[in-house]
N, C-alpha and C positions, 0 to 999 in steps of 0.2 A: 504494500500500500504506500501511497505517496500523496502529499498535499496537492490539491487541485484535481485529483481523480474524481470523475463523476460515476456515481453508483445508481443503478436502477432508473436512470433517466431523470432523477430528481434530487439526488443528494450529492453535495460536493465536499470532499474531505478537506478540513482546514489544518488540524494539527493533532498529533498523537498525544493522548492524555495519560495513558498508562497501559500496562500489559501484565499478563500472568501466565500460568501454566496452560490455560485453555484458549486464550485469545488476547486481543488488543481492543482498547476503547479509544475512539477518535471523536474530536469535536468536528461537526460538519454543519453545512447549511442545507436546510430543506428549501430547495428552490421553488417548489410549488406553494408552500405556505409562508415563505420569506421569514424564516426563524431559525435560530440555532437548534441543533439536536446533538445527541450523543449516539454514536454507532459502535456497537460491540460486534467484533468479528471473531468467529472461531478460527483458530489456526488451521491453515490449509491441510496439514497432515492429519489433524483430528477429523476434519470434515471428510477427507478422502479415505482414511484408514479405519474408521470406527463407526459403522452404521448404527450401533446402539446409542452412542453419544449424540449423533445427529438426530435420531428419533426422539431422544429425551429433550434435546434442545428445541426441536419443533413443538413438542407437547408443552414444554414450559413456556415457550413464546406465546402459544395460543392462550394458555391460562393467564399469563402475565398481562396480555392485552385486554383481558376482561377485569383485572383487578382495578378497583377505584378506591383510592384512599390518599389523603394528603401526605401521609408518611411513606408512601410507596411510589417509586419512580414510575411514571406512566410509560407504557410501551405502546408505540403508535404503529409500528410496521415491522415486518421481518421478511426475509427472503434469501436469495443467493445472488452472488455476483462472481462470475468467473469460477464457479464451483465452490465458493466459500460462503458459508452461512453468516448472516448478520441480523442483528436486532437494532431497531431505531427507537430511541428513548428520548423523553424530554431532557433538555439540557438544564441542569440545576445550577443556580448561582449560589454562592455562599461558601462557608467554611466547612471543613470536615470535622467530625468528632475528634479525629486524631490531632488536628491542629489545636482544637480547644483543650484537649488533654495536655498537650505540650506546654500550653500557657499556664497550666496549673499542676506543676510537678508533684505537689503534695496532695493532690486530689481536688476534684470539683467541689464547690459548695453543695451542701446537702439539698438545698431547694432546687438547684440545677439538675442534680442526679435524679431527683424524684420526677421533675418535669420530663426529662429525657426518657426515663424508665417507663413512664406512663405512655408517652408517645410511641415508643418502641413496642411495648406490649400491645397497644391498640392496633398498630399496623400488623403485627404478627397474628393477632386474632383474626383479622380480616383475611390475611393470606391463608391461614389454616382452615378457615371456613370454605375456601375455594380448593382445598386439597394441596396447598403448597406448603412444604416444610423447607424453610431456608436453612441450609447447613453451613453457610459460609459468611456469616455476618462479620464485618470488619469496621473498625472506627474510621477508616479512610473512606 
């Protein structure tokens, strides 16, 4: 992938935001809706070499596209580009929990912990009601 690449006739990659064992996340422009989005791509080797992972990815994308909650990133679209599966998600502005934790090396104030804990639990309840069990929550 490279900046400027157009995907599915409507998304243009802007910059790499991060990556991991299963794929990469890019900031992109939704040219149809004229807004920024985040695009997650499964690594090509995973897409090509593991049909079980692709099947799970497609199923999770379908479920995620139906999840509606302010604490859950909205999934707008998914598909393939040049044999590589992708998800299109809303682009969120703001700070990560990891950044907030770094600013408080002795721990967050209790009222902040409670606020964040309630928000997280509420989002997880919504996901669980749709049959989604998230096994990879990270403060980043």
